[in-house]
C-alpha positions in Angstrom: -86.1 -111.9 43.3 -87.8 -109.3 41.1 -85.2 -106.7 41.7 -82.4 -109.1 40.9 -84.0 -110.1 37.6 -84.5 -106.4 36.8 -80.8 -105.6 37.5 -79.6 -108.6 35.4 -81.9 -107.5 32.5 -80.6 -103.9 32.7 -77.0 -105.0 32.8 -77.6 -107.3 29.8 -79.2 -104.4 27.8 -76.2 -102.1 28.7 -73.7 -104.7 27.5 -75.6 -105.4 24.3 -76.0 -101.7 23.5 -72.4 -100.9 24.1 -71.3 -103.6 21.6 -73.3 -102.0 18.8 -71.2 -100.2 16.2 -71.5 -96.4 16.0 -72.0 -95.2 12.4 -71.3 -91.5 12.7 -72.0 -89.4 9.6 -68.4 -88.1 10.0 -65.8 -88.9 12.6 -64.6 -85.3 12.5 -68.0 -83.7 12.8 -66.9 -81.0 15.4 -64.2 -79.3 13.2 -66.7 -79.4 10.2 -69.3 -77.8 12.4 -67.0 -74.9 13.2 -66.2 -74.4 9.4 -69.9 -74.5 8.4 -70.0 -70.9 7.1 -67.5 -71.8 4.4 -69.7 -74.8 3.5 -72.7 -72.5 3.2 -70.7 -70.3 0.8 -69.7 -73.3 -1.3 -73.3 -74.4 -1.6 -74.5 -70.9 -2.5 -71.8 -70.6 -5.1 -72.8 -73.9 -6.7 -76.5 -72.9 -6.8 -75.6 -69.6 -8.5 -73.8 -71.3 -11.4 -75.4 -70.7 -14.9 -75.2 -74.5 -15.6 -75.8 -76.8 -12.6 -73.8 -79.9 -11.8 -75.6 -83.0 -13.2 -75.4 -86.5 -11.7 -76.8 -89.4 -13.8 -76.5 -93.2 -14.2 -75.8 -95.1 -17.3 -75.3 -98.8 -17.4 -72.5 -99.7 -15.0 -71.3 -96.2 -14.1 -72.3 -92.9 -12.5 -71.7 -89.9 -14.6 -71.1 -86.4 -13.2 -71.2 -83.5 -15.6 -69.4 -80.5 -14.2 -70.6 -77.0 -15.3 -68.6 -75.2 -17.9 -66.9 -72.3 -16.3 -64.8 -69.9 -18.4 -61.4 -71.2 -17.4 -58.6 -73.2 -18.8 -58.3 -75.3 -15.6 -60.3 -78.5 -14.9 -62.1 -78.9 -11.6 -60.2 -80.5 -8.7 -61.7 -82.1 -5.7 -63.5 -85.2 -4.4 -66.7 -87.1 -4.9 -68.0 -89.0 -1.9 -70.6 -91.7 -2.4 -72.2 -91.8 1.1 -74.3 -94.7 2.1 -76.5 -93.9 5.1 -77.1 -97.6 6.0 -73.4 -98.3 6.6 -70.4 -96.1 6.6 -68.1 -99.0 5.5 -69.8 -98.9 2.1 -68.7 -95.2 1.5 -66.4 -94.6 -1.4 -64.3 -91.4 -2.1 -63.0 -90.7 -5.6 -60.7 -88.0 -6.8 -62.1 -85.8 -9.5 -60.5 -86.6 -12.9 -62.7 -85.2 -15.7 -62.3 -85.7 -19.4 -62.1 -82.8 -21.8 -65.9 -82.5 -21.8 -65.9 -82.1 -18.0 -67.5 -85.5 -17.4 -66.4 -87.7 -14.4 -67.1 -91.4 -14.8 -67.4 -93.6 -11.6 -67.8 -97.3 -11.9 -70.6 -98.9 -10.0 -68.7 -102.1 -9.6 -68.7 -103.2 -6.0 -71.4 -100.7 -5.0 -74.5 -101.8 -3.2 -77.8 -101.3 -5.0 -79.1 -98.8 -2.5 -79.8 -95.2 -1.7 -76.7 -93.1 -1.9 -75.9 -89.5 -1.3 -73.4 -88.1 -3.8 -71.4 -85.3 -2.2 -69.2 -83.4 -4.7 -66.7 -80.8 -3.4 -64.6 -79.1 -6.0 -62.4 -76.1 -6.7 -62.4 -74.3 -10.0 -59.9 -71.5 -10.2 -59.6 -70.7 -6.4 -63.4 -70.8 -5.8 -64.9 -73.8 -3.9 -68.2 -75.4 -4.7 -70.3 -78.1 -3.1 -73.3 -80.1 -4.3 -75.1 -82.9 -2.5 -77.7 -85.0 -4.4 -79.5 -88.2 -3.5 -79.2 -91.1 -5.9 -80.7 -94.6 -6.0 -78.0 -96.9 -7.3 -79.5 -99.5 -9.7 
């Protein structure tokens, strides 16, 4: 009787655990792992800029100030608002700066929670990457 109860309990636990959603950090983590040396180079390039990338909040928006680089081109790339508690809350935004190199992202629809802002951008053929934790208020 004890063995039967134990087996039923184990089967129940296996069924319950298999029904839980898997929130992977990235579904394509393996190719990203292979390309990690390029990521290290992007991070290093961003750290060596004279003026760092700044991420702030003001009212109902997140403001990203890109560093001024001697160039006529604006930065191109993506901003990922990554929510560790649930990957369904993540939001990806194309970079569209104004003439002062500011990117404004509306906080409408975002959960008031801890968020990791991941900014990947290209400025003249060089790639940069900055990751910063932000508490959305």
